[in-house]
C-alpha positions in Angstrom: -35.0 23.7 -1.7 -31.2 23.6 -1.3 -29.4 20.1 -1.0 -27.8 19.4 2.5 -24.6 17.5 2.8 -22.8 16.0 5.7 -19.0 15.8 5.6 -17.2 12.8 6.7 -13.9 14.4 6.7 -10.7 14.6 4.5 -9.1 11.3 3.0 -6.1 11.1 1.3 -5.3 8.6 -1.8 -2.8 8.2 -4.5 -4.5 11.1 -6.3 -4.3 13.5 -3.5 -6.8 14.8 -1.0 -10.5 14.1 -1.1 -13.4 15.6 0.9 -15.7 12.6 1.6 -19.6 13.0 2.1 -22.3 11.1 3.6 -22.9 8.1 1.6 -19.6 7.7 0.4 -19.4 10.2 -2.3 -16.1 12.3 -2.8 -15.0 15.5 -3.9 -11.2 15.4 -5.3 -9.4 18.5 -4.6 -6.7 20.2 -6.6 -4.6 23.4 -6.3 -6.4 26.3 -7.3 -10.1 24.7 -6.9 -12.4 27.0 -4.9 -13.6 25.4 -1.6 -16.8 27.2 -0.9 -19.8 26.0 1.6 -22.3 27.3 4.3 -23.6 25.9 7.5 -27.2 25.6 7.7 -28.8 28.8 9.4 -30.2 27.8 12.8 -28.7 24.5 12.6 -26.6 22.7 15.5 -23.5 20.4 15.3 -24.5 16.9 16.1 -22.1 13.8 17.2 -21.1 11.7 14.4 -21.3 8.6 16.2 -18.7 5.7 16.7 -17.4 2.8 14.8 -19.8 3.4 11.8 -22.8 3.5 14.1 -24.9 6.8 14.6 -25.0 8.5 18.0 -28.1 7.2 19.7 -29.0 10.4 21.2 -27.8 12.6 18.5 -26.0 14.8 21.0 -25.1 18.4 20.5 -21.4 18.8 20.4 -19.0 21.9 20.6 -18.3 23.8 17.1 -14.7 23.9 18.1 -14.3 20.0 18.9 -12.1 18.3 16.1 -13.5 15.0 16.9 -17.2 15.7 16.7 -18.3 13.1 19.1 -20.1 13.2 22.4 -18.3 11.8 25.6 -19.8 8.4 25.4 -19.1 7.9 21.5 -15.5 9.2 21.9 -15.1 6.5 24.6 -16.4 3.8 22.3 -14.4 4.8 19.4 -11.2 4.9 21.3 -11.6 1.7 23.0 -11.7 -0.3 19.6 -8.5 1.8 18.4 -5.0 0.3 18.0 -3.9 3.3 20.1 -6.0 1.8 23.2 -3.9 -1.3 23.3 -6.9 -3.6 23.3 -6.1 -5.4 20.1 -3.4 -7.6 21.3 -4.3 -10.5 19.1 -4.6 -8.4 15.9 -2.8 -10.7 13.3 -2.0 -7.9 10.7 1.5 -6.6 10.4 2.4 -3.1 11.3 5.2 -0.6 10.3 7.1 1.6 13.0 7.9 5.0 11.6 9.8 8.2 12.2 8.0 11.4 10.9 9.3 14.8 10.5 7.0 17.9 10.7 9.4 20.8 10.9 12.7 21.7 12.8 12.8 19.8 16.0 9.3 18.2 15.4 9.9 14.3 15.0 7.6 11.6 16.3 7.5 8.0 16.4 4.4 6.0 15.4 2.9 2.8 14.2 0.4 2.1 11.3 -0.9 -1.0 9.6 1.2 -2.1 6.7 -1.9 -2.4 4.4 -2.4 1.3 4.9 0.8 2.2 3.3 1.7 5.9 3.8 -1.9 6.8 4.4 -1.5 7.5 8.1 1.6 9.7 7.4 -0.4 11.7 5.0 -3.3 12.0 7.4 -0.9 13.4 10.1 0.8 16.0 7.7 4.1 14.5 7.8 6.5 16.5 5.6 9.2 13.6 5.5 9.1 10.1 7.0 11.0 6.7 7.0 10.1 3.3 8.1 11.8 1.9 11.0 10.7 -1.6 11.1 7.9 -4.0 10.3 6.1 -6.9 12.6 3.4 -7.9 14.7 1.4 -5.5 16.7 2.7 -5.6 20.1 6.4 -5.8 18.9 5.7 -2.6 17.0 4.2 -1.2 20.2 7.3 -2.2 22.5 9.5 -0.7 19.7 7.4 2.6 19.7 7.7 2.8 23.6 11.4 2.0 23.3 12.2 4.6 20.8 10.1 7.5 22.7 12.4 7.0 25.7 15.7 6.3 23.7 15.3 9.1 21.2 13.4 11.4 23.4 10.7 12.1 20.8 7.0 12.1 21.5 4.2 10.1 19.6 2.3 13.2 19.1 2.7 16.5 17.9 0.0 19.2 18.1 -1.4 20.3 14.6 -1.2 24.0 15.8 2.7 23.6 15.8 2.8 21.7 12.3 0.6 24.7 10.9 3.0 27.3 12.4 5.9 26.0 10.4 4.7 24.9 7.0 5.3 28.2 5.0 8.9 28.3 6.1 10.4 24.8 5.9 14.0 24.3 5.1 15.4 22.6 1.9 15.2 19.0 1.1 18.7 18.0 2.8 17.7 19.8 6.0 14.3 18.1 5.9 16.0 14.6 5.9 18.9 15.2 8.1 17.1 14.9 11.5 15.4 11.7 10.8 18.5 10.5 9.1 20.3 10.7 12.3 17.7 9.4 14.4 17.2 6.3 12.1 21.0 5.6 12.5 20.8 5.7 16.4 17.8 3.3 16.3 20.2 0.9 14.3 22.5 0.9 17.4 19.9 0.0 19.8 20.2 -3.5 21.4 16.7 -3.9 22.9 14.9 -3.9 19.4 12.1 -6.6 19.5 13.5 -9.7 17.7 10.2 -10.2 16.0 10.4 -6.8 14.3 12.3 -6.8 11.1 14.3 -3.4 10.6 13.9 -1.4 7.6 16.5 0.5 5.7 16.6 4.5 5.6 14.6 5.4 2.8 13.2 8.8 3.3 9.8 9.8 1.7 9.0 13.7 1.1 5.6 14.9 0.9 6.3 18.6 0.2 5.1 18.4 -3.5 2.2 16.1 -2.5 0.8 18.7 0.0 1.8 21.7 -2.3 4.0 23.3 0.4 6.5 24.8 -2.0 6.2 28.4 -2.1 3.3 28.5 0.3 2.2 32.0 1.5 2.3 32.6 5.1 -0.9 31.8 7.0 -2.8 34.7 8.2 -5.2 32.9 10.5 -6.9 29.7 11.4 -10.8 29.1 11.2 -11.4 28.5 15.1 -15.0 27.0 14.6 -17.8 26.8 12.2 -21.0 28.5 13.2 -24.7 28.3 12.1 -25.3 30.7 9.2 -21.4 31.2 8.4 -19.7 30.5 5.0 -16.2 29.3 4.1 -14.8 30.5 0.6 -11.4 30.4 -0.9 -8.9 29.0 -3.2 -7.2 25.9 -2.2 -3.3 26.5 -2.1 -2.1 23.6 -0.1 -3.4 20.7 2.0 -1.6 18.7 4.7 -3.4 16.2 7.1 -6.8 17.4 7.8 -6.0 21.1 7.0 -6.8 23.0 3.9 -4.9 26.2 3.2 -7.4 28.5 1.5 -6.5 32.0 -0.1 -9.3 34.2 0.9 -9.8 37.9 1.2 -8.4 37.8 4.8 -5.2 36.2 3.3 -4.5 32.5 3.6 -6.5 30.9 6.2 -6.2 27.3 7.5 -9.4 25.2 7.7 -9.1 22.0 9.7 -11.7 19.6 7.8 -12.5 17.9 11.0 -14.7 21.1 12.1 -16.9 20.3 9.3 -18.0 16.9 10.5 -21.4 16.9 12.3 -22.8 20.0 10.4 -25.5 20.3 7.8 -23.7 22.0 5.0 -25.0 23.7 1.6 -23.5 25.6 -1.3 -21.9 28.8 -0.3 -24.7 31.6 -0.9 -22.3 34.3 -1.3 -18.3 34.8 -1.5 -16.3 35.5 1.7 -15.3 33.8 4.9 -17.6 34.8 7.7 -16.5 32.1 10.3 -14.4 33.1 13.4 -10.5 33.3 12.6 -8.0 33.4 15.1 -4.4 34.3 14.8 -1.9 31.5 14.1 0.3 31.0 17.1 3.9 30.4 16.9 5.2 26.8 17.4 6.3 26.0 20.9 9.9 25.7 21.7 11.2 22.2 20.6 13.7 22.0 23.4 10.9 21.8 25.9 9.0 18.8 24.2 8.0 16.1 26.6 7.3 12.5 26.0 3.7 12.8 25.0 3.1 16.2 23.6 
Protein backbone atom coordinates (compact mmCIF):
# COMPACT_ATOMS: atom_id res chain seq x y z
CA UNK A 1 0.00 0.00 0.00
CA UNK A 2 1.42 3.34 -1.06
CA UNK A 3 1.91 6.00 1.58
CA UNK A 4 -0.27 9.10 1.21
CA UNK A 5 0.99 12.60 1.98
CA UNK A 6 -0.74 15.93 2.53
CA UNK A 7 1.17 19.07 1.56
CA UNK A 8 1.03 22.13 3.83
CA UNK A 9 2.63 24.40 1.25
CA UNK A 10 6.00 25.90 0.36
CA UNK A 11 8.01 27.63 3.08
CA UNK A 12 11.15 29.72 2.75
CA UNK A 13 14.08 29.55 5.14
CA UNK A 14 17.67 30.68 5.11
CA UNK A 15 18.51 27.50 3.23
CA UNK A 16 15.97 28.07 0.46
CA UNK A 17 12.54 26.66 -0.40
CA UNK A 18 11.08 23.73 1.54
CA UNK A 19 7.90 21.76 0.81
CA UNK A 20 6.17 21.15 4.13
CA UNK A 21 4.03 18.05 4.75
CA UNK A 22 1.43 17.11 7.34
CA UNK A 23 3.11 16.48 10.68
CA UNK A 24 5.78 19.11 10.01
CA UNK A 25 8.17 17.07 7.87
CA UNK A 26 9.93 19.12 5.22
CA UNK A 27 11.50 18.37 1.84
CA UNK A 28 14.28 20.84 0.99
CA UNK A 29 14.37 21.78 -2.69
CA UNK A 30 17.46 22.49 -4.78
CA UNK A 31 17.98 23.39 -8.42
CA UNK A 32 18.04 20.27 -10.56
CA UNK A 33 15.99 18.25 -8.07
CA UNK A 34 13.13 16.27 -9.63
CA UNK A 35 9.73 17.14 -8.22
CA UNK A 36 7.34 14.27 -8.90
CA UNK A 37 4.02 13.34 -7.30
CA UNK A 38 0.56 12.09 -8.17
CA UNK A 39 -2.92 12.84 -6.85
CA UNK A 40 -4.80 9.83 -5.49
CA UNK A 41 -7.09 8.49 -8.19
CA UNK A 42 -10.73 9.06 -7.27
CA UNK A 43 -9.79 11.47 -4.48
CA UNK A 44 -11.30 14.88 -3.75
CA UNK A 45 -9.75 18.09 -2.49
CA UNK A 46 -10.89 19.01 1.01
CA UNK A 47 -10.70 22.25 3.00
CA UNK A 48 -7.47 22.69 4.99
CA UNK A 49 -9.24 24.44 7.87
CA UNK A 50 -8.25 27.66 9.62
CA UNK A 51 -5.77 28.81 12.25
CA UNK A 52 -4.44 25.29 12.84
CA UNK A 53 -7.88 23.69 13.21
CA UNK A 54 -9.38 21.17 10.81
CA UNK A 55 -12.49 22.04 8.82
CA UNK A 56 -15.40 20.65 10.91
CA UNK A 57 -17.26 19.42 7.81
CA UNK A 58 -14.23 18.55 5.63
CA UNK A 59 -15.81 20.56 2.84
CA UNK A 60 -14.85 19.81 -0.75
CA UNK A 61 -13.10 22.77 -2.41
CA UNK A 62 -12.27 23.69 -6.00
CA UNK A 63 -9.09 22.36 -7.55
CA UNK A 64 -8.35 25.87 -8.86
CA UNK A 65 -8.50 27.59 -5.47
CA UNK A 66 -5.13 28.71 -4.16
CA UNK A 67 -6.55 29.11 -0.65
CA UNK A 68 -7.94 25.55 -0.38
CA UNK A 69 -10.49 26.74 2.20
CA UNK A 70 -14.26 26.64 2.29
CA UNK A 71 -16.09 29.95 2.72
CA UNK A 72 -16.45 29.64 6.50
CA UNK A 73 -12.82 28.63 7.16
CA UNK A 74 -11.57 31.38 4.83
CA UNK A 75 -13.61 33.91 6.83
CA UNK A 76 -12.22 32.65 10.14
CA UNK A 77 -8.64 32.64 8.85
CA UNK A 78 -8.83 36.20 7.58
CA UNK A 79 -10.59 37.48 10.71
CA UNK A 80 -7.46 36.73 12.74
CA UNK A 81 -4.92 38.06 10.26
CA UNK A 82 -2.96 41.30 10.42
CA UNK A 83 -4.50 42.30 7.08
CA UNK A 84 -7.98 42.33 8.64
CA UNK A 85 -7.07 45.18 11.03
CA UNK A 86 -8.48 43.27 14.02
CA UNK A 87 -5.19 43.22 15.97
CA UNK A 88 -4.83 46.86 16.98
CA UNK A 89 -3.34 45.88 20.37
CA UNK A 90 -0.59 43.72 18.84
CA UNK A 91 2.57 44.75 20.77
CA UNK A 92 5.04 43.38 18.23
CA UNK A 93 7.06 45.76 16.00
CA UNK A 94 6.45 45.79 12.25
CA UNK A 95 8.44 46.69 9.16
CA UNK A 96 7.07 48.75 6.27
CA UNK A 97 8.68 47.85 2.95
CA UNK A 98 8.81 48.53 -0.78
CA UNK A 99 8.99 45.41 -2.97
CA UNK A 100 9.82 45.20 -6.70
CA UNK A 101 8.61 42.27 -8.83
CA UNK A 102 9.37 43.58 -12.32
CA UNK A 103 9.26 46.81 -14.35
CA UNK A 104 6.32 48.89 -13.12
CA UNK A 105 5.47 46.32 -10.43
CA UNK A 106 6.18 47.86 -7.03
CA UNK A 107 4.07 47.38 -3.93
CA UNK A 108 4.11 48.62 -0.36
CA UNK A 109 3.44 46.31 2.56
CA UNK A 110 4.10 45.49 6.20
CA UNK A 111 5.49 42.43 7.96
CA UNK A 112 6.46 41.51 11.51
CA UNK A 113 10.04 42.41 12.36
CA UNK A 114 10.51 38.95 13.90
CA UNK A 115 9.84 37.37 10.47
CA UNK A 116 12.78 39.10 8.81
CA UNK A 117 12.56 38.87 5.02
CA UNK A 118 10.43 35.69 4.99
CA UNK A 119 7.33 37.58 3.82
CA UNK A 120 9.22 39.03 0.85
CA UNK A 121 10.45 35.57 -0.16
CA UNK A 122 6.91 34.18 0.17
CA UNK A 123 5.60 36.89 -2.15
CA UNK A 124 8.33 36.38 -4.74
CA UNK A 125 9.79 39.88 -4.36
CA UNK A 126 12.84 40.16 -6.63
CA UNK A 127 14.18 43.26 -4.85
CA UNK A 128 13.05 45.07 -1.71
CA UNK A 129 14.05 47.69 0.85
CA UNK A 130 12.74 48.50 4.30
CA UNK A 131 11.10 51.89 4.76
CA UNK A 132 10.54 51.98 8.50
CA UNK A 133 9.89 50.12 11.73
CA UNK A 134 7.40 50.63 14.53
CA UNK A 135 4.02 49.70 16.08
CA UNK A 136 1.41 47.92 13.99
CA UNK A 137 -1.09 50.76 13.67
CA UNK A 138 1.67 53.25 12.76
CA UNK A 139 2.89 50.83 10.11
CA UNK A 140 -0.68 50.50 8.82
CA UNK A 141 -1.06 54.31 8.60
CA UNK A 142 2.24 54.56 6.73
CA UNK A 143 1.14 51.83 4.31
CA UNK A 144 -2.05 53.73 3.47
CA UNK A 145 -0.15 57.00 3.16
CA UNK A 146 2.36 55.51 0.74
CA UNK A 147 -0.26 53.83 -1.41
CA UNK A 148 -1.88 57.22 -1.96
CA UNK A 149 1.28 59.33 -2.20
CA UNK A 150 3.34 57.00 -4.39
CA UNK A 151 0.42 55.56 -6.40
CA UNK A 152 1.54 51.99 -5.67
CA UNK A 153 -0.70 49.04 -4.69
CA UNK A 154 -0.50 46.71 -1.70
CA UNK A 155 -1.00 43.67 -3.93
CA UNK A 156 0.28 42.44 -7.30
CA UNK A 157 -1.24 39.32 -8.90
CA UNK A 158 1.02 36.28 -9.15
CA UNK A 159 0.11 35.96 -12.83
CA UNK A 160 1.83 39.30 -13.48
CA UNK A 161 4.90 38.32 -11.48
CA UNK A 162 5.28 35.05 -13.43
CA UNK A 163 4.98 36.79 -16.77
CA UNK A 164 8.21 38.79 -16.32
CA UNK A 165 10.53 36.53 -14.30
CA UNK A 166 12.39 35.13 -17.31
CA UNK A 167 13.12 38.59 -18.75
CA UNK A 168 14.15 40.74 -15.80
CA UNK A 169 16.49 43.72 -16.34
CA UNK A 170 19.96 43.97 -14.82
CA UNK A 171 20.76 44.74 -11.15
CA UNK A 172 20.90 48.52 -11.62
CA UNK A 173 17.50 48.73 -13.24
CA UNK A 174 15.99 46.37 -10.68
CA UNK A 175 17.03 48.73 -7.89
CA UNK A 176 16.38 52.07 -9.61
CA UNK A 177 12.59 52.09 -9.24
CA UNK A 178 12.49 51.44 -5.49
CA UNK A 179 15.48 53.77 -4.95
CA UNK A 180 13.51 56.66 -6.45
CA UNK A 181 10.38 55.79 -4.46
CA UNK A 182 12.36 55.41 -1.23
CA UNK A 183 13.75 58.91 -1.75
CA UNK A 184 10.23 60.27 -2.26
CA UNK A 185 9.12 58.62 0.98
CA UNK A 186 11.90 60.48 2.80
CA UNK A 187 10.37 63.79 1.71
CA UNK A 188 6.87 63.04 3.02
CA UNK A 189 5.76 65.17 5.98
CA UNK A 190 2.88 62.99 7.16
CA UNK A 191 5.12 60.10 8.24
CA UNK A 192 3.89 58.66 11.60
CA UNK A 193 6.07 59.92 14.46
CA UNK A 194 6.25 56.52 16.14
CA UNK A 195 7.63 54.88 12.99
CA UNK A 196 11.43 54.91 12.74
CA UNK A 197 12.63 55.53 9.18
CA UNK A 198 15.01 53.03 7.60
CA UNK A 199 17.85 53.86 5.18
CA UNK A 200 17.77 52.61 1.61
CA UNK A 201 19.44 49.18 1.71
CA UNK A 202 18.17 47.09 -1.22
CA UNK A 203 18.11 43.31 -1.00
CA UNK A 204 18.07 41.29 -4.23
CA UNK A 205 16.61 37.75 -4.40
CA UNK A 206 17.52 36.94 -8.01
CA UNK A 207 20.11 34.35 -7.04
CA UNK A 208 18.03 33.05 -4.11
CA UNK A 209 15.17 32.34 -6.52
CA UNK A 210 17.42 30.96 -9.27
CA UNK A 211 16.19 33.51 -11.81
CA UNK A 212 19.50 34.14 -13.60
CA UNK A 213 19.24 32.60 -17.06
CA UNK A 214 15.72 31.32 -16.34
CA UNK A 215 14.14 29.83 -19.51
CA UNK A 216 10.84 31.33 -20.72
CA UNK A 217 7.71 29.79 -19.22
CA UNK A 218 5.67 27.61 -21.57
CA UNK A 219 2.63 27.30 -19.32
CA UNK A 220 1.13 27.25 -15.84
CA UNK A 221 -0.55 24.33 -14.07
CA UNK A 222 -4.16 25.49 -13.83
CA UNK A 223 -5.31 22.95 -11.24
CA UNK A 224 -4.59 19.50 -9.88
CA UNK A 225 -6.97 16.66 -10.70
CA UNK A 226 -7.51 13.21 -9.21
CA UNK A 227 -5.31 10.62 -10.93
CA UNK A 228 -3.03 13.25 -12.48
CA UNK A 229 0.74 13.51 -12.09
CA UNK A 230 3.38 16.24 -11.96
CA UNK A 231 6.99 15.50 -12.84
CA UNK A 232 9.73 17.98 -13.66
CA UNK A 233 13.21 19.21 -12.80
CA UNK A 234 13.29 22.28 -10.57
CA UNK A 235 15.02 25.20 -12.28
CA UNK A 236 13.74 28.11 -10.14
CA UNK A 237 11.37 28.96 -7.29
CA UNK A 238 9.84 32.28 -6.26
CA UNK A 239 7.09 32.87 -3.75
CA UNK A 240 4.82 29.79 -3.88
CA UNK A 241 5.83 28.99 -7.47
CA UNK A 242 8.07 26.18 -8.69
CA UNK A 243 9.46 26.48 -12.23
CA UNK A 244 9.77 22.91 -13.51
CA UNK A 245 11.49 21.73 -16.69
CA UNK A 246 9.11 19.17 -18.23
CA UNK A 247 8.51 17.52 -21.59
CA UNK A 248 6.17 20.46 -22.30
CA UNK A 249 8.88 23.02 -21.58
CA UNK A 250 9.20 25.03 -18.37
CA UNK A 251 5.91 24.93 -16.49
CA UNK A 252 5.05 26.86 -13.33
CA UNK A 253 3.40 24.99 -10.46
CA UNK A 254 1.78 27.13 -7.76
CA UNK A 255 2.34 24.94 -4.70
CA UNK A 256 -0.79 26.37 -3.07
CA UNK A 257 -2.71 24.12 -5.47
CA UNK A 258 -1.18 21.07 -3.76
CA UNK A 259 -2.85 21.66 -0.40
CA UNK A 260 -6.02 19.75 0.44
CA UNK A 261 -5.18 16.78 -1.80
CA UNK A 262 -3.94 13.32 -0.89
CA UNK A 263 -0.65 12.92 -2.77
CA UNK A 264 1.51 9.91 -3.57
CA UNK A 265 4.86 9.35 -5.31
CA UNK A 266 4.40 9.68 -9.08
CA UNK A 267 3.76 6.34 -10.77
CA UNK A 268 5.34 7.34 -14.07
CA UNK A 269 7.13 10.25 -15.74
CA UNK A 270 5.33 13.15 -17.30
CA UNK A 271 2.97 16.00 -16.53
CA UNK A 272 -0.69 15.09 -16.95
CA UNK A 273 -2.32 17.99 -15.07
CA UNK A 274 -4.21 20.69 -17.01
CA UNK A 275 -1.78 23.38 -18.20
CA UNK A 276 -2.80 26.81 -19.47
CA UNK A 277 -0.81 29.42 -21.35
CA UNK A 278 1.05 32.08 -19.41
CA UNK A 279 -0.73 35.36 -20.04
CA UNK A 280 1.18 38.59 -20.52
CA UNK A 281 1.54 40.99 -17.61
CA UNK A 282 -1.00 43.78 -17.62
CA UNK A 283 0.00 47.32 -18.51
CA UNK A 284 1.54 48.84 -15.39
CA UNK A 285 0.29 52.27 -16.40
CA UNK A 286 -3.27 51.25 -15.51
CA UNK A 287 -2.52 49.85 -12.04
CA UNK A 288 -5.05 50.95 -9.46
CA UNK A 289 -4.68 51.26 -5.72
CA UNK A 290 -5.54 47.64 -4.88
CA UNK A 291 -4.55 45.38 -7.75
